[in-house]
N, C-alpha and C positions, 0 to 999 in steps of 0.2 A: 739661857745663861751661857756666856762664852768664856768665862773665866772660872778658875777653881778657887774656892775659898781656902785660904792657907791655914794649915795646922802644923804643929811641931813635927819635924821629921820629913816634911815634904821635899826639901832640897837634897837631903841625903838619898831619898828614894828616887829623885830625878836622876842622880848619877847612875844608879842601878838600871833605871829605865833606858837611859842612853846606851848603856852596855848591852842590855837585852836587844835593843833595836839593831845595834851593829852586829851582834852575834846572830840575830835572826836573818839578816841579809846574807851573812856568810853561809848560814844553814841552807837558805833557799838556793843560793848559787851553787854550792857544792853538791846538793842533792840533784839539781838539774844536770850538772856536769857528770855526776855518777851515772845517771840513766842515759845520758846522751853519748858518753864516751866509754865508760867502763863496763856497764851491763852488756852491751852488744858484744864486747870482746871477752866477757866473763873474767874481768879483772886485768891487772891488779887494782884493788879497790882503794886507791889512795884518797880520792875525793870522798869515798864512802866513809873511810876512817876519820877524816877531818870532820865530816858531817856528824858522825856519832859523838866525837869529842866536843864539838861545838854545841850540839844538842844538850849534852850533859851540863855544860857550864851555863847555857841559856836557862835551863830549868832552875838552876840555883839562883842566878841573879834576878830571875823573875819573881821569886818569893817575896823579897822586901817591897816590891812595887804592888803586888796583890795585897799584901798585908796593910800597906799604907792607905790604899784606896778603900779597903774593907773597913778601916777605922771610921769611915764616914757613914757607914750603915748603922742603923739602930741596933744596939746590942741585944740580942735575944739568944736563948739556948740554941735555936736553929741556925742563926747566923754565925755564932761562935763555932758550932760543929762544922759548918760548911767551910769556914776559914781553915780549920785544922785538917779537914779532908783534902783541901787543895794543897796545903803545905806538904802533907804526907805523900800525896800523889806526885807532886813535883819532885820531891826528894827521891821517891822510888824511880821516877823516870830518869833522873840524873844518874842514880846508881846503876841502873840497867845499861845506860849508854856507856858509862865508864867501864863496866864489867865486859861489855862487848868489845870495846877498844882493846882491852888487855886479854881478850879471848878466854874469859872466865865464865862466859854465859853464851848460850846458843842464840843464833840470830833470830830464830822464830820466837823464842821465849822473850828475848829483849824487845823485839818489835811489839809483841803483845802487851808488855808492860808499858812501853812508850805510848802506844795507842790508847791504853787505858788512862794514862796520865793526861794525855791530850784531851780525852773525852771529859774528864773531870774539870780540867781548866776551861774547856769550851762551855760547859754548863755554868761555871762561875761567871764567865764573861757575859753570857746571855742574861742570867738572872740578876747579877750584881749591877751591871750597867743599866738594866731596866729599872731596878729599884733606886739606884743613885740618881737617875734622871728625874725621878718623881720627887726627890728630896729637896731639890733646888741647890744652887751653889755648885753645880756639876756641869762641865762643858757638854753641850749638845753633840758636838762633833765626836768627842770621845765616846759618849754613850751610844750613839747611832752606829759607829764603826764597831764598837765592842759587841753590840747586839747582833750585828751582821755576822761577825766572825764566829761568835758562839753558836748562833742558830744555824748557820751554814755548815759548820763542822758537825754539829749534832745530827743534822739531816743527811749529810753526805757520807759520814764514816760508815754507818751500817750498810748503805747501798754499795759503796765502793768495796767494802769487805766481802760482800756476796759476789761481786764481780771478779775480784781478785782470786777468791777461792776457786771459782770456775765451775761450781756445781749448778749454777743457774742456767736457764736456756740461753742460747747464743744471742737472741734478740735482746734479752735483758742485759747481758754482759756488755754488749756493744752500744746499746741504746741508753737505757736508764742507768746502767752501771757507769758508762762513759761520762754521762752528764753528772753523775754523783762525784766522780773523780775530778771533773773539771771544776765543779762548784767548791769542793773541798780544797783543791789546790789553790783556787783564787783566794779563799778565806785564809788559808795557811800563809800564802804569800803576803797577804795584807797585815798579818800579825806584827811584823817588825815596825810597820808604819804606825800601828796603834801604840806601840811602846814609845816610838819617837814623839807622837802627840802627847802621850802621858808625861814624858820627860819635859816637854815644853811647858805644859800646864803645871807640873809639880815644881818646876824651877821658878815659876811665877815671874817670868820675863815680861809678861804683859803689864804687870804692875810695877816693873822697874826694879 
């Protein structure tokens, strides 16, 4: 199935999806600039601050998109609970980013909350896109990319975390840890494109 069956609210959600795609691109670019330019010099972290603020807004505008696509799943107590877990996690991720920008929250604590929110979102991406693909009326390209992003992040985040902490053997940090970081970075960089595809499908441009 290459097109998305239309339900009320799709076109409004498409606007949020386009916004999430744009914010995601800014997030990827500013994070790359921060590590390439600011981290070696130990600041000032202008790109880092922009990235934090962008990440906060991204988490908020992503919520309507997730909710709209989630409406296509069969309603069960489990699916409804999952929806609210994603909403709460995204809101917590946004709040931690904004608090970090205004220096009301420690960097380590904020990062932990943001990674937790990303993990919850990744789990939703994997499971929801897999389930939606089986229901019919859901685009295969959107489902496949969503499953890759979710699965790759869930696999990469724990490995990358061990590597970053630095308590693992050197061979693990530079080998498996480096591979985990590369896979996670690729999935995270693909996230804005998934939202762009979602926006295209939710706007139903294919059907005119």
